[in-house]
N, C-alpha and C positions, 0 to 999 in steps of 0.2 A: 529544393532543400539545400543544394550546394550554394545557391545564390546568397544564403544567409551567412556563409563563411567569408571572413575578410579575404581580400585578394591575396594577401601574403600567405594565408593558410592553404590556398590552392596549390602553391608551389612546393609545399612541404608535405611529402607523402605521409609521414607519421601523424601530423596534425589533421590531414584530410581523413585518414583512416579512423582516428579517434573521434572526429566529428561525426562521421557516418555511423560508426558503432553506437555512439551516444544517442543519435536520433532514433535508432531502432531498438534501443534498450527497453525492456519491459519495465513497467512501474512496479512498485511493491504490491500494489493492489492486484495487478495482473498475475504476479507470482502466487499470491494468496488464492486468487480465484482458480487458477489452474491446478493448484495443489488440492484445494477442497473439492474440485469437480473431477479430479482424475479418477478414472475407473480402469480396472484391469479387464482387458478383452481376452478372448480365448487364444489369441496368437502370441500373447505376452506371457512369459514365465513369471512366477512369483518374484524371483530374484530381479528380473528386469523391471517389474512394477515397483518394487521397493527402492531400487536404484533411482528410478525416475522420480518417485516421491521425495527421496532424500535430496536429490539435486534441486528440485523445486523449493523445498523447505530451506535448504542452505541459501539459495538465491534470494528468497524472501527475507531471511534473517540478515543477510549481508546488505540488502537494499535498505533495511531499516536500521543498519549499523548496530545490531544487537551483539554484544560481546560478553554479557554476564547473565547469570541466572535471574537476577532481579529484573533486568531489562526484558528478558524472555517472558517472565511472568507478567510484567506490566503490559507487554505487547499483546499477549493473549487476552488479558482482561480488557484492554482497549478495543480489540477486535470484537469481543463479545458485546461490549457496550455499543459499538457501531451497529451490530446486528439487531439490537433492540430498539434503536432510536427511530422515530418517525422520519421518513425521507427528507422532509423539510428541515427538521432539526439536525439530522445527519449532515445535510449539505452545509448548514451553517457551521457546524463543528469542524468539518473538513476544510472549510474556507479559513477558519481561524487557525487550524493546525498548519495549513499551507505545507511548506517543505520542511518545517521544523519538526523535531522530535518532541511530541507533547505526551506527557504522562496520562495514564488513564484517569487519574484523579482530576487533573487540569481539564481534560475533555469533559468529564462529568460536570464540573463546575460551570464550564461554558454552556453545556446543554441545559443545566438547571436555570442559569440566568436567562437564557433565550426563552425557555418555556415559561418562566415567571413573568416575562415581559409581554407574553401573548395576551390578547383580550380574554376575559374570563369565559366567554362563550365559544372560544376557538375549539375546533374539532381536533386540534393537535394536542390538546390537554388530555391526560388520562383520567 
C-alpha cells in the first residue's frame, strides 16, 4: 500500500498519515450497509445503540456530502431506487454514477435507458 505513495510523501509524516487513513476509509456504501444491518445486542444499552447508529448515519451523510434537506431526501430516494433495480442494471447505474453525486432522477433515467436497450426477450425486463 505504501509503495503507491510517491517517495516524497514517505518523508512527510502528515502526508503518510493522511494516505494510510484514506486507504482504510470506509465507502459510503459500507457506512449505509453497516447502519442498516446494525442490531442491538444484550450487552449494549439503548443509548449506546442509538449513539452508534447516529455516528454511522453521520458518516454516511458526510461521505455523500449531504448538507441540505433536499440532498437528504434525494439520497434516500436514490438508495431506494438502488434497492429495487436488477443487479445487472444496478451495476450499470453505479458505474455511470462513479464517484460523482448523481440525483435519483438522473439515476432513474440511466436505468430506464439501459433497460430500454435490452433485447425484448431479456429476463432483466419486468
